[in-house]
Chimera marker file (.cmm) of the C-alpha trace (Angstrom):
<marker_set name="trace">
<marker id="1" x="78.092" y="51.480" z="-11.686" r="1" g="1" b="0" radius="0.5"/>
<marker id="2" x="74.662" y="49.922" z="-11.931" r="1" g="1" b="0" radius="0.5"/>
<marker id="3" x="74.029" y="46.240" z="-12.419" r="1" g="1" b="0" radius="0.5"/>
<marker id="4" x="72.436" y="46.710" z="-15.851" r="1" g="1" b="0" radius="0.5"/>
<marker id="5" x="75.286" y="48.811" z="-17.208" r="1" g="1" b="0" radius="0.5"/>
<marker id="6" x="77.708" y="45.995" z="-16.358" r="1" g="1" b="0" radius="0.5"/>
<marker id="7" x="75.573" y="43.465" z="-18.259" r="1" g="1" b="0" radius="0.5"/>
<marker id="8" x="74.601" y="45.627" z="-21.251" r="1" g="1" b="0" radius="0.5"/>
<marker id="9" x="77.856" y="47.171" z="-22.397" r="1" g="1" b="0" radius="0.5"/>
<marker id="10" x="79.041" y="47.894" z="-25.934" r="1" g="1" b="0" radius="0.5"/>
<marker id="11" x="80.277" y="44.326" z="-26.394" r="1" g="1" b="0" radius="0.5"/>
<marker id="12" x="76.780" y="43.021" z="-25.646" r="1" g="1" b="0" radius="0.5"/>
<marker id="13" x="75.253" y="45.280" z="-28.294" r="1" g="1" b="0" radius="0.5"/>
<marker id="14" x="77.943" y="44.363" z="-30.849" r="1" g="1" b="0" radius="0.5"/>
<marker id="15" x="77.332" y="40.650" z="-30.267" r="1" g="1" b="0" radius="0.5"/>
<marker id="16" x="73.574" y="41.161" z="-30.467" r="1" g="1" b="0" radius="0.5"/>
<marker id="17" x="73.920" y="43.036" z="-33.781" r="1" g="1" b="0" radius="0.5"/>
<marker id="18" x="76.140" y="40.375" z="-35.316" r="1" g="1" b="0" radius="0.5"/>
<marker id="19" x="74.039" y="37.452" z="-34.095" r="1" g="1" b="0" radius="0.5"/>
<marker id="20" x="70.842" y="39.066" z="-35.361" r="1" g="1" b="0" radius="0.5"/>
<marker id="21" x="72.415" y="39.624" z="-38.759" r="1" g="1" b="0" radius="0.5"/>
<marker id="22" x="73.603" y="36.023" z="-39.021" r="1" g="1" b="0" radius="0.5"/>
<marker id="23" x="70.225" y="34.708" z="-37.870" r="1" g="1" b="0" radius="0.5"/>
<marker id="24" x="68.438" y="36.814" z="-40.486" r="1" g="1" b="0" radius="0.5"/>
<marker id="25" x="70.725" y="35.582" z="-43.244" r="1" g="1" b="0" radius="0.5"/>
<marker id="26" x="70.260" y="31.962" z="-42.164" r="1" g="1" b="0" radius="0.5"/>
<marker id="27" x="66.474" y="32.330" z="-42.219" r="1" g="1" b="0" radius="0.5"/>
<marker id="28" x="66.519" y="33.967" z="-45.653" r="1" g="1" b="0" radius="0.5"/>
<marker id="29" x="68.777" y="31.275" z="-47.107" r="1" g="1" b="0" radius="0.5"/>
<marker id="30" x="66.572" y="28.583" z="-45.572" r="1" g="1" b="0" radius="0.5"/>
<marker id="31" x="63.457" y="30.150" z="-47.103" r="1" g="1" b="0" radius="0.5"/>
<marker id="32" x="65.066" y="30.360" z="-50.558" r="1" g="1" b="0" radius="0.5"/>
<marker id="33" x="66.449" y="26.807" z="-50.412" r="1" g="1" b="0" radius="0.5"/>
<marker id="34" x="63.078" y="25.462" z="-49.278" r="1" g="1" b="0" radius="0.5"/>
<marker id="35" x="61.376" y="27.364" z="-52.121" r="1" g="1" b="0" radius="0.5"/>
<marker id="36" x="63.816" y="25.894" z="-54.652" r="1" g="1" b="0" radius="0.5"/>
<marker id="37" x="63.359" y="22.391" z="-53.250" r="1" g="1" b="0" radius="0.5"/>
<marker id="38" x="59.581" y="22.610" z="-53.423" r="1" g="1" b="0" radius="0.5"/>
<marker id="39" x="59.716" y="24.141" z="-56.886" r="1" g="1" b="0" radius="0.5"/>
<marker id="40" x="62.222" y="21.740" z="-58.496" r="1" g="1" b="0" radius="0.5"/>
<marker id="41" x="61.344" y="18.504" z="-56.682" r="1" g="1" b="0" radius="0.5"/>
<marker id="42" x="57.590" y="18.698" z="-56.173" r="1" g="1" b="0" radius="0.5"/>
<marker id="43" x="56.889" y="21.186" z="-58.992" r="1" g="1" b="0" radius="0.5"/>
<marker id="44" x="54.774" y="23.296" z="-56.612" r="1" g="1" b="0" radius="0.5"/>
<marker id="45" x="55.983" y="26.892" z="-56.239" r="1" g="1" b="0" radius="0.5"/>
<marker id="46" x="55.541" y="28.277" z="-52.753" r="1" g="1" b="0" radius="0.5"/>
<marker id="47" x="55.550" y="32.013" z="-53.393" r="1" g="1" b="0" radius="0.5"/>
<marker id="48" x="55.404" y="33.069" z="-49.754" r="1" g="1" b="0" radius="0.5"/>
<marker id="49" x="58.820" y="31.490" z="-49.137" r="1" g="1" b="0" radius="0.5"/>
<marker id="50" x="60.178" y="33.218" z="-52.225" r="1" g="1" b="0" radius="0.5"/>
<marker id="51" x="58.794" y="36.537" z="-51.011" r="1" g="1" b="0" radius="0.5"/>
<marker id="52" x="60.433" y="36.159" z="-47.588" r="1" g="1" b="0" radius="0.5"/>
<marker id="53" x="63.810" y="35.479" z="-49.185" r="1" g="1" b="0" radius="0.5"/>
<marker id="54" x="63.407" y="38.271" z="-51.721" r="1" g="1" b="0" radius="0.5"/>
<marker id="55" x="62.428" y="40.826" z="-49.069" r="1" g="1" b="0" radius="0.5"/>
<marker id="56" x="65.529" y="39.918" z="-47.079" r="1" g="1" b="0" radius="0.5"/>
<marker id="57" x="67.798" y="40.315" z="-50.106" r="1" g="1" b="0" radius="0.5"/>
<marker id="58" x="66.263" y="43.683" z="-51.051" r="1" g="1" b="0" radius="0.5"/>
<marker id="59" x="66.447" y="45.061" z="-47.514" r="1" g="1" b="0" radius="0.5"/>
<marker id="60" x="70.004" y="43.808" z="-46.929" r="1" g="1" b="0" radius="0.5"/>
<marker id="61" x="71.331" y="45.253" z="-50.203" r="1" g="1" b="0" radius="0.5"/>
<marker id="62" x="69.456" y="48.535" z="-49.709" r="1" g="1" b="0" radius="0.5"/>
<marker id="63" x="70.865" y="48.984" z="-46.226" r="1" g="1" b="0" radius="0.5"/>
<marker id="64" x="74.363" y="48.092" z="-47.394" r="1" g="1" b="0" radius="0.5"/>
<marker id="65" x="74.134" y="50.758" z="-50.108" r="1" g="1" b="0" radius="0.5"/>
<marker id="66" x="72.659" y="53.299" z="-47.661" r="1" g="1" b="0" radius="0.5"/>
<marker id="67" x="75.382" y="52.756" z="-45.070" r="1" g="1" b="0" radius="0.5"/>
<marker id="68" x="78.118" y="52.851" z="-47.722" r="1" g="1" b="0" radius="0.5"/>
<marker id="69" x="76.780" y="56.128" z="-49.089" r="1" g="1" b="0" radius="0.5"/>
<marker id="70" x="76.451" y="57.671" z="-45.623" r="1" g="1" b="0" radius="0.5"/>
<marker id="71" x="79.945" y="56.633" z="-44.458" r="1" g="1" b="0" radius="0.5"/>
<link id1="1" id2="2" r="1" g="1" b="0" radius="0.2"/>
<link id1="2" id2="3" r="1" g="1" b="0" radius="0.2"/>
<link id1="3" id2="4" r="1" g="1" b="0" radius="0.2"/>
<link id1="4" id2="5" r="1" g="1" b="0" radius="0.2"/>
<link id1="5" id2="6" r="1" g="1" b="0" radius="0.2"/>
<link id1="6" id2="7" r="1" g="1" b="0" radius="0.2"/>
<link id1="7" id2="8" r="1" g="1" b="0" radius="0.2"/>
<link id1="8" id2="9" r="1" g="1" b="0" radius="0.2"/>
<link id1="9" id2="10" r="1" g="1" b="0" radius="0.2"/>
<link id1="10" id2="11" r="1" g="1" b="0" radius="0.2"/>
<link id1="11" id2="12" r="1" g="1" b="0" radius="0.2"/>
<link id1="12" id2="13" r="1" g="1" b="0" radius="0.2"/>
<link id1="13" id2="14" r="1" g="1" b="0" radius="0.2"/>
<link id1="14" id2="15" r="1" g="1" b="0" radius="0.2"/>
<link id1="15" id2="16" r="1" g="1" b="0" radius="0.2"/>
<link id1="16" id2="17" r="1" g="1" b="0" radius="0.2"/>
<link id1="17" id2="18" r="1" g="1" b="0" radius="0.2"/>
<link id1="18" id2="19" r="1" g="1" b="0" radius="0.2"/>
<link id1="19" id2="20" r="1" g="1" b="0" radius="0.2"/>
<link id1="20" id2="21" r="1" g="1" b="0" radius="0.2"/>
<link id1="21" id2="22" r="1" g="1" b="0" radius="0.2"/>
<link id1="22" id2="23" r="1" g="1" b="0" radius="0.2"/>
<link id1="23" id2="24" r="1" g="1" b="0" radius="0.2"/>
<link id1="24" id2="25" r="1" g="1" b="0" radius="0.2"/>
<link id1="25" id2="26" r="1" g="1" b="0" radius="0.2"/>
<link id1="26" id2="27" r="1" g="1" b="0" radius="0.2"/>
<link id1="27" id2="28" r="1" g="1" b="0" radius="0.2"/>
<link id1="28" id2="29" r="1" g="1" b="0" radius="0.2"/>
<link id1="29" id2="30" r="1" g="1" b="0" radius="0.2"/>
<link id1="30" id2="31" r="1" g="1" b="0" radius="0.2"/>
<link id1="31" id2="32" r="1" g="1" b="0" radius="0.2"/>
<link id1="32" id2="33" r="1" g="1" b="0" radius="0.2"/>
<link id1="33" id2="34" r="1" g="1" b="0" radius="0.2"/>
<link id1="34" id2="35" r="1" g="1" b="0" radius="0.2"/>
<link id1="35" id2="36" r="1" g="1" b="0" radius="0.2"/>
<link id1="36" id2="37" r="1" g="1" b="0" radius="0.2"/>
<link id1="37" id2="38" r="1" g="1" b="0" radius="0.2"/>
<link id1="38" id2="39" r="1" g="1" b="0" radius="0.2"/>
<link id1="39" id2="40" r="1" g="1" b="0" radius="0.2"/>
<link id1="40" id2="41" r="1" g="1" b="0" radius="0.2"/>
<link id1="41" id2="42" r="1" g="1" b="0" radius="0.2"/>
<link id1="42" id2="43" r="1" g="1" b="0" radius="0.2"/>
<link id1="43" id2="44" r="1" g="1" b="0" radius="0.2"/>
<link id1="44" id2="45" r="1" g="1" b="0" radius="0.2"/>
<link id1="45" id2="46" r="1" g="1" b="0" radius="0.2"/>
<link id1="46" id2="47" r="1" g="1" b="0" radius="0.2"/>
<link id1="47" id2="48" r="1" g="1" b="0" radius="0.2"/>
<link id1="48" id2="49" r="1" g="1" b="0" radius="0.2"/>
<link id1="49" id2="50" r="1" g="1" b="0" radius="0.2"/>
<link id1="50" id2="51" r="1" g="1" b="0" radius="0.2"/>
<link id1="51" id2="52" r="1" g="1" b="0" radius="0.2"/>
<link id1="52" id2="53" r="1" g="1" b="0" radius="0.2"/>
<link id1="53" id2="54" r="1" g="1" b="0" radius="0.2"/>
<link id1="54" id2="55" r="1" g="1" b="0" radius="0.2"/>
<link id1="55" id2="56" r="1" g="1" b="0" radius="0.2"/>
<link id1="56" id2="57" r="1" g="1" b="0" radius="0.2"/>
<link id1="57" id2="58" r="1" g="1" b="0" radius="0.2"/>
<link id1="58" id2="59" r="1" g="1" b="0" radius="0.2"/>
<link id1="59" id2="60" r="1" g="1" b="0" radius="0.2"/>
<link id1="60" id2="61" r="1" g="1" b="0" radius="0.2"/>
<link id1="61" id2="62" r="1" g="1" b="0" radius="0.2"/>
<link id1="62" id2="63" r="1" g="1" b="0" radius="0.2"/>
<link id1="63" id2="64" r="1" g="1" b="0" radius="0.2"/>
<link id1="64" id2="65" r="1" g="1" b="0" radius="0.2"/>
<link id1="65" id2="66" r="1" g="1" b="0" radius="0.2"/>
<link id1="66" id2="67" r="1" g="1" b="0" radius="0.2"/>
<link id1="67" id2="68" r="1" g="1" b="0" radius="0.2"/>
<link id1="68" id2="69" r="1" g="1" b="0" radius="0.2"/>
<link id1="69" id2="70" r="1" g="1" b="0" radius="0.2"/>
<link id1="70" id2="71" r="1" g="1" b="0" radius="0.2"/>
</marker_set>
């Protein structure tokens, strides 16, 4: 058994997948909350933050539908 196969087993890839998903959701929520704060408090819409959050939502929901249909 090689050294790398002991480090990178299926548990490693499962943890990496879950942590990446949570990190992506946290970044999207942060972008949307920051957009709302800047829009409602300072009255200056920051459309790039809105776009980042919207792209995340669209991709996440599209992939959820794709995986559900393919299962």
